[in-house]
Residue, then its C-alpha position, 0 to 999 in steps of 0.5 A: m534497484s537497491s532497497k535504500k533507493l527506494i526510500a525516496e519513491i515510498e516518500f514521494e507516494k506517501t504524499s499523493t496517498q496521503k491526500l486520498l485517505e485524508r478526504l475519506p468519508e468516514d460514514k461509507l467505510g462500508w460501502q462497497p461498488h460491487p458484491k466481489a469487490m472489497t469495501l471503501g474501508q477495507l481497501a483504504l486499510h490495504v493501501a495504507t499499510i502495503a507499504g509496510r506489510i510488504a517491507t516486513f514479508a520482504n524482512n521476514r524472508e517468507t510469507t503464507a499466501e493467507v497473510l498475503v491476501a488477508h484485508p482486514l476491517s477498518k475501525n474508522k478513519q484514524d485507525i486508517l490514517n494512524n496504520f498509515d503512518e506507521s506503516i510509512k514508519t516501518a518501511i524506511e525503518i526496515l529499508n533504512g535498516s537494510d545492509s548490502d547483503w539484503d539485497s540479495k537475499n529472496w523471499t519466498c511464498t508458500l500456499d499450504g506449505k508449498e512454495i509458490i513464489d521466490w523473488p528477489r526481495p528487490t523484485l518483491l519491493r518493486f511489484l508487491m510494494l510501489n506497483h501494488w500500492c499503486h494499483h490500489r491507490g487508483q481503485l481508491s481514487t475510482y471508489l471515491k470519484m464514484l462516491d463524489v469525493e474530489i480526487p486530489s492532485i497525484y501525479g499531475p492535474s485531477a478533474d478536481e484539483n490543479p496543483f500547476v495554477 
């Protein structure tokens, strides 16, 4: 699948992600379900920035593993929402600006100067942008449910919201 065709998927996933991020309880951003888990604020910021970060990595054609797995803390809910808006804008701008040659180039990830991943850009976008984004959004919905936050409809009805009635 070409990078430009992913824009429609980003737009589709944006809606569900926005709904979840808007429901973040700001007073619980430091909460974590387990000591080894990210905090709610870290996970939410990660979900908010995946699209733009991965598109930027693809555009730059290389990334270090240290940057790839960094999960910074967010300042507050508004910071997360602002980062989300900027991330979506960045991803779409990069993909809209890609030419036919863009998809034929690879992206690499290094660890301590050694190449550990070498993927075609479309593979990176599918795996680490869209699939990874949906995976972490699922985690975020679980975190929110554990905090008694109503979960919006994502791909269909949730236990809390049915868009079909």
